[in-house]
N, C-alpha and C positions, 0 to 999 in steps of 0.2 A: 665187397660191400657188407655191412653189418646186417644180420638177420634179426636184430633186436628191435623192440619197440619201446616207446614211452607213453605216458598218458597225456591226453590233450588237456584235461582239466581235473579238478578235484572232484572225487566221487565218494558217496557214503553208502554203507549197507548196514542193516541191523538184523539181529536174530536173538531169540530167547532160548536158552538151553537150561533145562532143569531150574527154572526161576531166576537164573543169572542173565542179566541183559548184556549183550555185546554189541558195540558199535564200532565199525571199521571206517576209517577215513584214509583215502589214498590220494596221492597227487604227484605231479612231476616236480623234480628238484634238479638243480644244475650242479650243485657242489655240496660239500659237507656243511658249509655255513647255512645254506638254504634248507638243507635237511634238518638241521637243529632247530631252525626257526619254525619249520613246518610242524615238528613234533611239539615244540612249546606252544604253538598256536592252537593245536588240536587236542591237547591233553586236558582232561576235565578233572580239576582238583577235588570235586565232590565224589569221584569214583574210587573204587577200591584199588584198581590197577590201570595204569596207562602203559601198555606194552607196545613196542615199536620195532621196526626194522627198516633199513634202507640199503639200496644198492646203487653205486655210481661207478661204473666200469669195474675195475678190480677191487675197489674199496667198498667195504660194507660194514655195518654195525647192527647190533640188535640188543634189546633189553627185555628181561622178564619182569621187571618192576615189581619184585616181591613175590611173584609166582614161583613155584619150584623150578629149579634150574633146568633149562632145555625144553620147558613145556609151552612157551609162548613166543619169544622173539625168534628162535630158530625156525619153528614151523612157519612163521610169517615170512621169513627170508626165503624159505623153500617155496612158498606160494609165489613170491616175486620171480624167482629163478625158474619155477615150473612153467610160467607163462611167457618166458623169454623176454622179460622186461628189464629195463635199465633206466637209471636216473629217476628212480621212483622211491617214495617213502610211504610207509603205512603205519598208522596208529590204530590199535585195537584197545578200546576202553571197556572195562568190565565193572558192572555193579553186581556184587555178590548177592545171590538169592537165598543163601542158607543151606544149599545142598552141595556137598563136596563132589567134584567131578572126577577126581583121581588124575594121575599123570596122563594116561592115554586120552581121557576125556578132555583135559585142558588142551593137549596138543591138537586134537580134532577141532575143538571150539575155536581156538585162536587161529590156527592155520586155515580152517574152513571158512571162518568169517572174513579173513583177509583175502582168500582165494575168490570167494563169492563177490566181494567188493571189486576186485581187480577184473574179474570176468565181465562185470557190468560196465566197466569204464570204456570210454571211447579211446582208441589207441592210434598212434601214428608211428611209422617206421623211423628209426634213428639212422641218419645218414652222416657219415664222417665228412666233415667239411674242412676246407683250408681257406685262410684269408689271403686275398689278392689285392694288390694296389696297381692301378693302371694310370700311367701318366700319358695324356694325349693332348694334341693341339686343339684349338677352337674349331678348326675346320672338320675334325673327325668326331667331335664330342656328341652331336645329336644322333648320328648314325650309330655310334658305339653304345650309347645309352639305350636306344631302341632295340638293338640286337641283344644286349645283355639282359634287358627286361624279358625278352622272349627265350633266353637260354635256359634249358631245363635245370631246375634246382638252384639257379643263381639268386642271391639276395643282395640287392644293391643297398649300400650303406651311405655314409657321408660322401659328399663331394666338396673339394676345396679348390677354388680358382687360383691359378698362378698367373705370372705375367704372360705366359704363352699359351695357356690352355687350362686344363683341369686335372686334378688327381682324384680318381674314383676308388672307393673302397667296395670290395665285393666279397661275399662269402660264396664259395663254390663247392659242390660235392668233390671230394678228393679224386674220385674216379674220372671226373670230367675236367680236371684242372688243365691237362695238356691240350685237350681239344679246344678249351676256351682260349688258351694262350695262342694257339694256331689261328683261331678265328680272328682274334684281335690283330694279329700280325697280318693276316690276309686283307682284312678290311682297311687297314691303315698303311698298307705297303711297308710294314715294318717301322713306321714312324712312332707308334705308341710303344711304351715300355711297360711290360708286365713283370711284377715282382711277387713272389710267394715268400712270406716270412722274411722279407728283406733281401732275398736272393733273386737276381734277374732270371726270368724264364727264357728259354730258347724259343724264339719266334722266327718264322720264315724271313 
């Protein structure tokens, strides 16, 4: 199971360093497209710099947005990784106050503002999930739904009725996929069919 977490919601932190104002905004993102949308939505065009970083699994990007190379985006990415976060984007916006901070000062300012913002955020663990489809008869439907709703980590999605019963869509933690398939098999005496990503699961 993953030891990584993501953010529950968007969070903001502010600090002033030698008359420069820094505002960090961090939030959960699901893919590169939503990360780009997050950055665009939270960049302030009246500011001197809108630096950003995001991490989604093995993919990551960062930008210094005109600050000296390596002084903004990279420290922000290190703030994300340092708190074992994933699927997270951070924008740190700076209004220049007239005092130069130097490379070390900029790294501490951008990385520190991002880290402060992330520390204050509410987090939730990331769980690897797999999509399952369950085909069952009408006679098994009510019991299956009740047991799946109570199954740890299961998220019931759409259900579509067929001539003989229903097709249920479920997101299940990857570590629990086999036990869920066994439970469905036991409950329905093997009548229900469980598929993971289009492949039929082995049920009793």
